[in-house]
Structures are given as structure tokens and as C-alpha cells.
C-alpha positions in Angstrom: 0.0 0.0 0.0 1.3 3.4 -0.9 2.1 6.1 1.7 -0.8 8.3 0.6 -3.3 5.5 0.9 -1.9 4.4 4.3 -2.1 8.0 5.5 -5.7 8.3 4.3 -6.6 5.0 6.0 -5.1 6.2 9.3 -7.0 9.5 9.0 -10.3 7.7 8.3 -9.7 5.3 11.2 -8.9 8.3 13.6 -11.9 10.3 12.4 -14.2 7.3 12.7 -12.8 6.3 16.2 -13.5 9.9 17.4 -17.0 9.7 16.0 -17.7 6.3 17.4 -16.4 7.3 20.9 -18.8 10.2 21.0 -21.9 8.7 19.4 -21.8 5.0 20.3 -23.4 5.4 23.7 -26.4 7.3 22.4 -26.8 5.0 19.4 -26.6 1.9 21.7 -29.3 3.4 23.8 -31.5 3.9 20.8 -30.8 0.3 19.6 -31.6 -1.1 23.0 -34.9 0.8 23.0 -35.7 -0.6 19.6 -34.8 -4.2 20.2 -35.2 -4.5 24.0 -32.7 -7.3 24.2 -29.0 -8.1 23.7 -29.4 -7.9 19.9 -28.9 -4.2 20.3 -25.1 -4.7 20.2 -25.3 -6.6 17.0 -27.6 -4.0 15.4 -25.3 -1.2 16.4 -22.2 -3.0 15.3 -23.7 -3.6 11.8 -24.8 0.0 11.5 -21.3 1.3 12.6 -19.6 -1.1 10.2 -21.7 0.3 7.3 -20.8 3.9 8.4 -17.1 3.0 8.5 -17.3 1.4 5.1 -19.0 4.5 3.6 -17.0 7.1 5.5 -15.4 8.8 2.5 -18.6 8.6 0.4 -20.7 10.5 3.0 -18.6 13.6 3.1 -20.8 16.5 3.9 -23.4 14.3 5.6 -23.8 14.0 9.4 -22.3 10.7 10.4 -24.6 10.4 13.4 -27.7 10.9 11.2 -26.3 8.4 8.6 -25.7 5.8 11.3 -29.0 6.3 12.9 -30.8 6.0 9.6 -28.9 2.7 8.9 -29.9 1.5 12.4 -33.5 2.2 11.7 -33.4 0.6 8.3 -31.8 -2.6 9.7 -34.4 -2.8 12.5 -37.3 -2.1 10.2 -36.3 -4.5 7.4 -34.9 -7.5 9.2 -37.5 -9.9 10.7 -35.1 -11.3 13.3 -34.9 -7.8 14.9 -38.7 -8.0 15.4 -38.7 -10.7 18.1 -40.3 -9.5 21.2 -38.0 -8.2 23.9 -38.1 -6.8 27.3 -37.6 -3.2 28.2 -39.5 0.0 28.5 -41.0 -0.2 25.0 -42.0 -3.9 25.2 -45.7 -3.2 24.9 -45.2 -1.4 21.6 -45.2 -2.8 18.0 -42.0 -2.5 16.1 -43.4 0.4 14.0 -44.5 2.2 17.2 -41.0 1.6 18.7 -39.4 3.2 15.6 -41.6 6.2 15.7 -41.2 6.7 19.5 -37.4 6.3 19.4 -37.0 8.6 16.4 -39.5 11.3 17.5 -39.2 11.3 21.3 -35.8 9.9 22.1 -33.8 11.2 19.1 -35.8 14.4 18.5 -36.1 13.8 14.8 -38.7 16.1 13.1 -42.0 14.5 12.1 -41.4 15.1 8.4 -37.9 13.5 8.5 -39.3 10.5 10.5 -42.0 10.1 7.9 -39.5 10.3 5.0 -37.2 7.8 6.7 -39.9 5.3 7.4 -41.7 5.8 4.1 -45.0 6.9 5.8 -47.1 10.1 5.5 -46.5 12.6 8.3 -50.1 12.3 9.5 -49.6 8.5 10.0 -46.4 9.2 12.0 -48.3 11.6 14.2 -51.1 9.1 14.8 -48.6 6.3 15.6 -46.8 8.5 18.0 -50.0 9.5 19.8 -51.1 5.9 20.0 -47.8 4.7 21.3 -47.5 7.4 23.9 -51.0 6.6 25.1 -50.0 3.0 25.4 -46.9 3.9 27.4 -48.9 6.2 29.7 -51.5 3.5 30.5 -50.9 1.2 33.4 -50.5 -2.5 32.8 -52.4 -5.0 35.0 -51.0 -8.2 36.4 -52.2 -10.2 33.4 -50.7 -7.8 30.8 -54.0 -6.1 29.9 -54.0 -2.3 30.0 -56.0 -0.2 32.4 -57.3 3.2 31.4 -55.6 6.2 33.0 -57.3 7.5 36.2 -60.5 9.4 35.5 -61.3 7.5 32.3 -63.8 4.6 32.0 -62.4 1.1 31.8 -62.5 -0.4 28.3 -64.2 -3.8 28.0 
């Protein structure tokens, strides 16, 4: 390998290492919220690998947004990520998890979330409202959901 190429590889490795050190914790948290199980490590590793491979091609793009988008794509399009897991968002469907993590945890705008998931913005808004209502409701011992205080119980 030539000296220029070796220097470019060292630079890419250093830039990526700095990015990964700063962003991996938050991305791992997002992956854990999505999967709810130890598969979060594998999901994050796959997304970071893709970011590293595309590092030079994505000049001008935000590497965090690029990695987050790849994380979301991998979760949404791989059936083995959809197995039920534990965690805070266990009562939500995979689509609801995606919307909640992107909108509420990551703070992505509604239009950007809709574009990333291939849904209309109104649908994203409705999914987010339904998911937050589900999270605010109290689960019973059998897993059914009770209505919030002051509202009639659904039968």
C-alpha cells in the first residue's frame, strides 16, 4: 500500500474512532430501546460497520444521522430484529417503537421521520400519539392495559 493511501486510512480510522467514541453510547441506547434485548449490540455493530465502510462517500453528511438511519433501516427490514424483547417499550409494536425512538428519544422532526420510514406525516403523528397513550396507560398483572385514572375502563 502506498504512503498516501496508508495515511488516508489512518486518517479515516482516527476520524471514525472519534465519531464512534462520541456517538456510540447514544446510538446503543437507541438500539436497545428498539430491540429491547442483547441484539442491540449486533444491530449497532452492523450500523457502525456500514458507516465506517461509507465514511469517504458520505462527506458533507452528518455521520450520526447516517448511522441512525442505517440502524432504523436494519431494524425495520430484518425480521429477526422484530422478536419481542423486554424493556421500557416492550408493549409497543416494532413500528411504534421506531416512531417513538426517532421522535421522542432522538428528537427527529415529524417530516424527517415520515420520510425515513416511508410513511405520511399524518400517519407518523397518529402512531406517536397511540404509542405514547399505550406507554402512559398502566399494565395490569395479566398484561392487559388499564385506562388512565379518571377515564372509564374499556371492556
